[in-house]
N, C-alpha and C positions, 0 to 999 in steps of 0.2 A: 310764379316768381322765377325770374331768370337765374341761371346758375351763378353768375357773378354777384348778383344781388344777394343770393344766399351766402356766398363767401363773406361779403362785407357785413352782412347781418350777423354771421357767426363771430367775426372779429369784434363787432360792437358788443356782443354778449360777453365775450372774454374780457373786454375792457371793463365792462360794468361789474363783472364778478370780481376782478382784481381789486377795483376800488372799494367795493363793498367789504371784501375781506380785510383790506388794509384799514378802512375806517373802523371796522369792528375791533380789530387788533389794537389800534391806537386808543380807542375808547376804553378798552379793557385795561390796558396798561396805565392810562391816565387815571382811571377810577382807583386802581390799586395804589398808585403813587399818592393820590389825594388822601386815601384812607390811612396810609402809612404816615404821611405828614400830619394828618389830623391827630393821630395817636401820639406822635412825637411832641407836638405842641401842647397837647393836654397834659402829658407827663411832665413836661418842662414847667408849665404854669403851676401845676399842683406842687411840684417840688420846691419851686421858688416861693410860693405862698407859705408852705410849711416852714421853710427856712426863715422867712421874714418873721413869722409868728414866734419861732423859737428864739430869734435874736431879741424880739420885743419883750418876751417873757424874762429872758436873762437880764436885759437892761432894767426891767421893773424890779426884779429881785435885788439887783446890785445897786441901783441908783434911785430907787423909789422914793418919792417925797411929794409934798404938796405942790412944789413948783416944777417938778420934773415933767418934761414933755416926751413921752416914749416915741411918738411918731417922728419928731424931729431927730431924736437920737438914732433911731433905727434907719431913717433915710440917710443920715450922715454916714453910717456904716456901709449901707448898700451903695451909696455913691462912691465911696472909697474902693469898694470891690469892683464896681462896674468900670472904674477908670482903667482897669487892666483887662477888661472883657472885650474881645474882638467881634462878638456877635456870632450867630449861627448860620447866616446866609446873607446874600447881597441885600435883601430887603427885610430880613428878619428884625424884629424890634420887640422890646419889652416896654410896657408902660405901667405905671403905678398911678392910680387916680383916687380921688376922694369926691364925695358929694358935698357941695357947699350950697345949701338952699336948693334952688332949681337949676343949678349948673353942675357941670363936671369939670373939676380942676385937676390937671395933670401935674403930679408932684415929681415924676421921674419919667424920662423917655430915653431909651438907649438902644442903639442898633444901627443897621446900615442906612435906614432912611429916617432916623430919629430927628425930630425937630428940637432944637435947643430950648425953645419956649413954645410948647404946644399951646394952641389957642384954648380959651375957655369955651366949652360947648354947652348949649342949653340941654338940660336933662331929657327933654322930650323931643330933641332934634333927631333927625334921621342919621346924623353923624355919630361916631363913637359908639356904635351899637354894642360891640363886645364889652367895653368898659361899663356901659349902662347895665348890662346883664350881671356883671360881677358885683357892681355896687348894690344890686337888688338881692344879693346873697345867693346867686345861682352859679352853678359850676357846669361847664360843658364846652362845646365847640360850635362855631357858627361861621357862615360865609356872609359878610356884610360890610358896611362902610365903616372905616376908621375915622379918626378926627380930621384927616386930610381929605376925606371924601373919596378915598381909593378903596376898591373892593379887595378885601383880604380874607384869608383863612385864619381864624383866630381861636385860641383857647382862652377861656376866662375863668377866674377863680377868685372867690372873696378871701380877704385877709381879715378874719373876723375880729381878732384882738385889737386891731387898729381901725376897723371900719373902712378899710380900703379895698380896692379891686385891682387885681393884677391881670394883665393880658399879654400873651405871647402870640405874635401874629407874623404872617408873611404875605406879601402881595400875591394875588391870584395870577397876575401877569407873569411873575417869576416861575410859578409852578407850571403854567401852561407853556412857557417859552420853549423848553427842550422838546416837548411833544410836537409843538408847531414846526420847529426846525426839522425834527425827525420825520414828521409827516410830509413836509414839502420835499425833503431829500428823497424819501422813499417813493413819493409820487413821481418825481422826475425820473428816477431809475425805472419805475414801473412803466412810464410812458415810453422811455427809450427801449426797454425790453419788448414792450408790446409792438412798437413800430417795427423793430428789427424782426420780431417773430411774424408780424403781419406780412412784411415783404418776403420773408422766406416762405411763408405759407402760400402766398399768392404765386410766388415763383414755382413752387412745387405743383400747385393745383391748376395753374393756368393751362398747361398742355392738356390735362385731363378734362378741364371745363371746355376747352376749344374742341377737343375730339367729341365730347358728349354733345355739344351744341351742333356740330357738323352732322353727327349721326341722327340727331333729332330732326334736323332740317331735311336730311335725305329721306328719312322715314316719312316725314310729313308730305314731302313731295311725292313719294311713292304711293302713299295712301290717297293723295289727291288724284293720281292717275288711275287708281283702281276703282272701278264702279262694278258692283256685283248685284245681280238681281236675286232676290230671295223672297220666300213666302209664296202665297197663293195668288195667282193672277186671274181676275175675272175675264174670260174670253168668250166671245160669241160662238155658239155652236154652229152657226150657219156661215157668217162672213168672216169669222176668225178675228174680228176686231177686239182690242183689249180696252177695258174700262180703267181710266187712270184714277188718281186720288181725288180729283175734282169732280168725278162722275161723268167725264166725257169719254166717248168711244173713239179710239184712234186706231189707225192701221198698225198691225203688229210690227212692221218695219220701223215706223216712226217711234213707237214706244220703246223698242229695244235700243234704237240709236240714241234716244234721249237719256236712257238710264244705263248705258254702258258705253264702252269705247268701240263697240263693233261697227263695222261699215258693211253696207250691202252692195252686192253686184248681182244683177238680175240675169237669170237664165230660165229655161223651161224644162220640166221633167218629161220623161218619155210618155207617161200616161196622159199628161195635159196636152202634149204635142199631138197624140193620136186623136184626142177629142177636138182640139182647136184647128189643127192643120192635117187632116187625114190624107189629103192628096199629096202633100209634101212628104209625109212619112212613107206612103206607098212608093212614091217615086224614088225616094232615097233607098228604101229597102231593095227595089228592083236593081238599082245601079250597084 
Protein backbone atom coordinates (compact mmCIF):
# COMPACT_ATOMS: atom_id res chain seq x y z
CA UNK A 1 0.00 0.00 0.00
CA UNK A 2 1.44 3.38 -0.98
CA UNK A 3 2.24 5.89 1.74
CA UNK A 4 -0.34 8.45 0.59
CA UNK A 5 -3.00 5.74 0.53
CA UNK A 6 -2.10 4.91 4.11
CA UNK A 7 -2.49 8.56 5.10
CA UNK A 8 -5.97 8.83 3.55
CA UNK A 9 -6.92 5.48 5.05
CA UNK A 10 -5.88 6.79 8.48
CA UNK A 11 -7.99 9.93 7.96
CA UNK A 12 -10.98 7.77 6.98
CA UNK A 13 -10.55 5.76 10.18
CA UNK A 14 -10.48 8.99 12.21
CA UNK A 15 -13.68 10.18 10.53
CA UNK A 16 -15.41 6.87 11.24
CA UNK A 17 -14.34 6.92 14.90
CA UNK A 18 -15.57 10.51 15.37
CA UNK A 19 -19.01 9.75 13.92
CA UNK A 20 -19.37 6.49 15.86
CA UNK A 21 -18.52 8.26 19.13
CA UNK A 22 -20.89 11.12 18.27
CA UNK A 23 -23.73 8.74 17.40
CA UNK A 24 -23.21 6.79 20.62
CA UNK A 25 -23.20 10.00 22.66
CA UNK A 26 -26.36 11.34 21.04
CA UNK A 27 -28.12 7.99 21.49
CA UNK A 28 -27.18 7.90 25.18
CA UNK A 29 -28.43 11.45 25.73
CA UNK A 30 -31.64 10.74 23.79
CA UNK A 31 -32.30 7.60 25.82
CA UNK A 32 -31.79 9.48 29.07
CA UNK A 33 -34.09 12.32 27.96
CA UNK A 34 -36.75 9.83 26.85
CA UNK A 35 -36.60 8.08 30.22
CA UNK A 36 -36.90 11.41 32.05
CA UNK A 37 -39.84 12.51 29.89
CA UNK A 38 -41.52 9.14 30.42
CA UNK A 39 -41.23 9.50 34.20
CA UNK A 40 -42.55 13.07 34.09
CA UNK A 41 -45.60 12.13 32.02
CA UNK A 42 -46.35 9.14 34.23
CA UNK A 43 -46.20 11.27 37.37
CA UNK A 44 -48.40 13.92 35.74
CA UNK A 45 -51.03 11.43 34.55
CA UNK A 46 -51.21 9.74 37.95
CA UNK A 47 -51.49 13.01 39.85
CA UNK A 48 -54.21 14.26 37.50
CA UNK A 49 -56.14 11.00 37.82
CA UNK A 50 -56.00 11.10 41.62
CA UNK A 51 -57.07 14.76 41.59
CA UNK A 52 -60.06 14.02 39.35
CA UNK A 53 -61.05 11.11 41.61
CA UNK A 54 -60.82 13.36 44.68
CA UNK A 55 -63.00 16.01 43.02
CA UNK A 56 -65.54 13.36 41.99
CA UNK A 57 -65.75 11.95 45.55
CA UNK A 58 -66.18 15.43 46.96
CA UNK A 59 -68.98 16.19 44.50
CA UNK A 60 -70.69 12.90 45.33
CA UNK A 61 -70.64 13.66 49.04
CA UNK A 62 -71.79 17.25 48.54
CA UNK A 63 -74.36 16.86 45.78
CA UNK A 64 -75.17 13.18 45.71
CA UNK A 65 -78.63 12.26 44.53
CA UNK A 66 -80.56 10.14 42.12
CA UNK A 67 -80.37 12.72 39.34
CA UNK A 68 -76.81 13.84 40.03
CA UNK A 69 -74.24 13.17 37.27
CA UNK A 70 -70.77 13.13 38.90
CA UNK A 71 -68.96 12.81 35.56
CA UNK A 72 -70.55 15.94 34.10
CA UNK A 73 -69.96 17.92 37.28
CA UNK A 74 -66.32 16.84 37.53
CA UNK A 75 -65.70 17.62 33.86
CA UNK A 76 -67.15 21.08 34.34
CA UNK A 77 -64.72 21.77 37.19
CA UNK A 78 -61.79 20.39 35.20
CA UNK A 79 -62.73 22.48 32.15
CA UNK A 80 -62.79 25.62 34.32
CA UNK A 81 -59.31 24.80 35.65
CA UNK A 82 -57.93 23.92 32.20
CA UNK A 83 -59.06 27.25 30.81
CA UNK A 84 -56.12 28.83 32.66
CA UNK A 85 -53.66 26.02 31.89
CA UNK A 86 -50.97 26.81 29.31
CA UNK A 87 -49.75 23.24 28.76
CA UNK A 88 -46.39 21.66 29.51
CA UNK A 89 -44.78 21.69 26.04
CA UNK A 90 -45.42 22.64 22.45
CA UNK A 91 -47.17 19.35 21.64
CA UNK A 92 -48.01 18.25 25.19
CA UNK A 93 -51.66 17.31 25.66
CA UNK A 94 -54.04 15.87 28.24
CA UNK A 95 -57.01 13.80 27.11
CA UNK A 96 -59.84 12.38 29.14
CA UNK A 97 -61.86 9.64 27.46
CA UNK A 98 -64.57 7.13 28.17
CA UNK A 99 -65.63 3.90 26.54
CA UNK A 100 -69.00 4.02 24.85
CA UNK A 101 -69.82 0.59 23.49
CA UNK A 102 -67.13 -0.29 20.96
CA UNK A 103 -65.84 3.27 20.64
CA UNK A 104 -63.61 5.68 22.52
CA UNK A 105 -65.22 9.06 23.12
CA UNK A 106 -62.99 11.95 24.17
CA UNK A 107 -64.58 14.15 26.80
CA UNK A 108 -61.72 16.58 27.21
CA UNK A 109 -58.63 17.48 25.20
CA UNK A 110 -56.29 20.24 26.27
CA UNK A 111 -52.76 21.22 25.28
CA UNK A 112 -50.57 22.48 22.49
CA UNK A 113 -51.99 20.23 19.75
CA UNK A 114 -55.37 19.60 21.31
CA UNK A 115 -58.30 19.12 18.99
CA UNK A 116 -61.41 20.99 20.07
CA UNK A 117 -63.57 18.07 18.98
CA UNK A 118 -61.43 14.91 18.92
CA UNK A 119 -62.90 12.23 16.69
CA UNK A 120 -64.66 9.16 18.02
CA UNK A 121 -62.27 6.22 17.59
CA UNK A 122 -63.23 2.55 17.33
CA UNK A 123 -62.06 0.74 20.45
CA UNK A 124 -60.14 -1.89 18.47
CA UNK A 125 -58.53 0.67 16.17
CA UNK A 126 -54.77 1.20 15.99
CA UNK A 127 -55.42 4.82 16.93
CA UNK A 128 -55.71 6.18 20.49
CA UNK A 129 -53.61 3.34 21.88
CA UNK A 130 -52.81 5.08 25.22
CA UNK A 131 -56.48 5.92 25.86
CA UNK A 132 -57.49 2.31 25.13
CA UNK A 133 -54.95 1.05 27.70
CA UNK A 134 -56.27 3.48 30.33
CA UNK A 135 -59.89 2.45 29.68
CA UNK A 136 -58.84 -1.17 30.15
CA UNK A 137 -57.83 -0.22 33.68
CA UNK A 138 -54.08 -0.29 33.04
CA UNK A 139 -51.46 2.19 34.21
CA UNK A 140 -48.12 2.85 32.55
CA UNK A 141 -46.36 4.45 29.58
CA UNK A 142 -46.13 3.60 25.93
CA UNK A 143 -44.98 4.85 22.54
CA UNK A 144 -47.85 4.56 20.11
CA UNK A 145 -50.44 6.31 17.95
CA UNK A 146 -52.80 8.84 19.47
CA UNK A 147 -56.26 9.71 18.08
CA UNK A 148 -54.61 11.84 15.34
CA UNK A 149 -52.48 8.96 14.08
CA UNK A 150 -49.31 10.68 15.36
CA UNK A 151 -46.67 8.70 17.25
CA UNK A 152 -46.46 9.97 20.82
CA UNK A 153 -44.86 9.16 24.13
CA UNK A 154 -47.78 8.82 26.52
CA UNK A 155 -48.57 7.98 30.11
CA UNK A 156 -52.02 6.50 30.74
CA UNK A 157 -53.95 6.09 33.97
CA UNK A 158 -57.51 4.94 34.75
CA UNK A 159 -59.90 7.19 36.68
CA UNK A 160 -61.68 4.35 38.40
CA UNK A 161 -64.47 6.21 40.21
CA UNK A 162 -65.78 7.64 36.90
CA UNK A 163 -64.71 4.76 34.59
CA UNK A 164 -62.63 7.17 32.55
CA UNK A 165 -59.07 7.11 31.22
CA UNK A 166 -56.63 10.01 31.33
CA UNK A 167 -53.60 10.35 29.06
CA UNK A 168 -50.67 12.79 29.21
CA UNK A 169 -48.72 12.70 25.96
CA UNK A 170 -46.13 14.48 23.86
CA UNK A 171 -45.23 14.01 20.21
CA UNK A 172 -42.13 11.91 19.59
CA UNK A 173 -41.12 14.41 16.92
CA UNK A 174 -40.82 17.12 19.58
CA UNK A 175 -38.66 14.89 21.77
CA UNK A 176 -36.37 13.99 18.87
CA UNK A 177 -36.15 17.50 17.39
CA UNK A 178 -33.45 18.98 19.71
CA UNK A 179 -31.30 15.88 19.35
CA UNK A 180 -31.60 15.95 15.57
CA UNK A 181 -30.61 19.63 15.53
CA UNK A 182 -27.74 19.03 17.93
CA UNK A 183 -26.62 15.98 15.94
CA UNK A 184 -26.60 17.88 12.66
CA UNK A 185 -24.81 20.85 14.22
CA UNK A 186 -22.14 18.68 15.83
CA UNK A 187 -21.77 16.66 12.62
CA UNK A 188 -21.09 19.83 10.64
CA UNK A 189 -18.56 20.97 13.24
CA UNK A 190 -16.95 17.53 13.23
CA UNK A 191 -16.67 17.52 9.43
CA UNK A 192 -15.09 21.00 9.42
CA UNK A 193 -12.67 20.01 12.19
CA UNK A 194 -11.76 16.77 10.44
CA UNK A 195 -11.22 18.51 7.10
CA UNK A 196 -9.02 21.17 8.74
CA UNK A 197 -7.13 18.50 10.65
CA UNK A 198 -6.75 16.38 7.51
CA UNK A 199 -5.22 19.28 5.56
CA UNK A 200 -2.89 20.04 8.46
CA UNK A 201 -1.98 16.39 8.80
CA UNK A 202 -1.32 16.04 5.08
CA UNK A 203 0.72 19.25 5.08
CA UNK A 204 2.92 17.94 7.90
CA UNK A 205 3.29 14.40 6.58
CA UNK A 206 3.62 15.19 2.86
CA UNK A 207 7.36 16.02 3.02
CA UNK A 208 7.97 12.94 5.12
CA UNK A 209 6.00 10.77 2.71
CA UNK A 210 7.81 12.28 -0.28
CA UNK A 211 11.23 11.64 1.29
CA UNK A 212 10.22 8.14 2.24
CA UNK A 213 9.01 7.33 -1.27
CA UNK A 214 12.19 8.80 -2.74
CA UNK A 215 14.32 6.69 -0.40
CA UNK A 216 12.32 3.58 -1.27
CA UNK A 217 12.71 4.31 -4.99
CA UNK A 218 16.47 4.81 -4.62
CA UNK A 219 16.80 1.63 -2.58
CA UNK A 220 14.76 -0.32 -5.10
CA UNK A 221 16.90 1.00 -7.92
CA UNK A 222 20.07 0.13 -6.03
CA UNK A 223 18.79 -3.35 -5.28
CA UNK A 224 17.99 -3.75 -8.96
CA UNK A 225 21.58 -2.94 -9.86
CA UNK A 226 23.04 -5.36 -7.37
CA UNK A 227 23.29 -9.00 -8.36
CA UNK A 228 25.08 -11.33 -6.03
CA UNK A 229 26.12 -14.92 -6.51
CA UNK A 230 25.64 -17.13 -3.49
CA UNK A 231 25.31 -20.74 -2.58
CA UNK A 232 27.08 -23.75 -4.10
CA UNK A 233 27.73 -23.75 -7.87
CA UNK A 234 28.02 -27.11 -9.67
CA UNK A 235 31.22 -26.82 -11.76
CA UNK A 236 32.82 -29.37 -14.05
CA UNK A 237 36.11 -30.65 -12.65
CA UNK A 238 37.56 -30.89 -16.14
CA UNK A 239 36.29 -28.08 -18.40
CA UNK A 240 35.15 -25.80 -15.59
CA UNK A 241 31.65 -25.29 -17.04
CA UNK A 242 28.87 -24.43 -14.57
CA UNK A 243 25.49 -26.14 -14.47
CA UNK A 244 22.59 -23.65 -14.27
CA UNK A 245 19.16 -24.07 -12.64
CA UNK A 246 17.74 -25.55 -15.84
CA UNK A 247 20.42 -28.25 -15.90
CA UNK A 248 22.43 -26.83 -18.82
CA UNK A 249 26.18 -26.53 -18.70
CA UNK A 250 27.51 -23.11 -19.67
CA UNK A 251 30.86 -21.43 -19.77
CA UNK A 252 31.84 -19.89 -16.47
CA UNK A 253 32.12 -16.45 -18.10
CA UNK A 254 28.58 -16.64 -19.47
CA UNK A 255 27.15 -17.79 -16.14
CA UNK A 256 28.85 -15.06 -14.11
CA UNK A 257 27.95 -12.39 -16.66
CA UNK A 258 24.28 -13.45 -16.59
CA UNK A 259 24.06 -13.57 -12.81
CA UNK A 260 26.07 -10.45 -11.95
CA UNK A 261 27.10 -7.10 -13.26
CA UNK A 262 30.66 -8.27 -13.95
CA UNK A 263 32.18 -7.84 -17.41
CA UNK A 264 35.05 -9.95 -18.77
CA UNK A 265 38.17 -8.91 -20.65
CA UNK A 266 40.38 -11.72 -21.89
CA UNK A 267 44.07 -12.20 -21.31
CA UNK A 268 46.42 -15.17 -20.73
CA UNK A 269 48.26 -16.15 -17.60
CA UNK A 270 52.00 -16.97 -17.68
CA UNK A 271 51.51 -20.70 -17.12
CA UNK A 272 49.06 -21.00 -20.03
CA UNK A 273 51.31 -18.83 -22.20
CA UNK A 274 54.24 -21.24 -21.64
CA UNK A 275 52.04 -24.19 -22.59
CA UNK A 276 50.39 -22.63 -25.62
CA UNK A 277 53.06 -20.30 -26.93
CA UNK A 278 56.48 -21.60 -25.70
CA UNK A 279 58.44 -20.04 -28.55
CA UNK A 280 56.97 -16.60 -27.94
CA UNK A 281 57.71 -16.89 -24.26
CA UNK A 282 61.35 -17.90 -24.83
CA UNK A 283 61.81 -15.12 -27.35
CA UNK A 284 60.32 -12.60 -24.95
CA UNK A 285 62.48 -13.82 -22.08
CA UNK A 286 65.68 -13.55 -24.20
CA UNK A 287 64.88 -10.02 -25.22
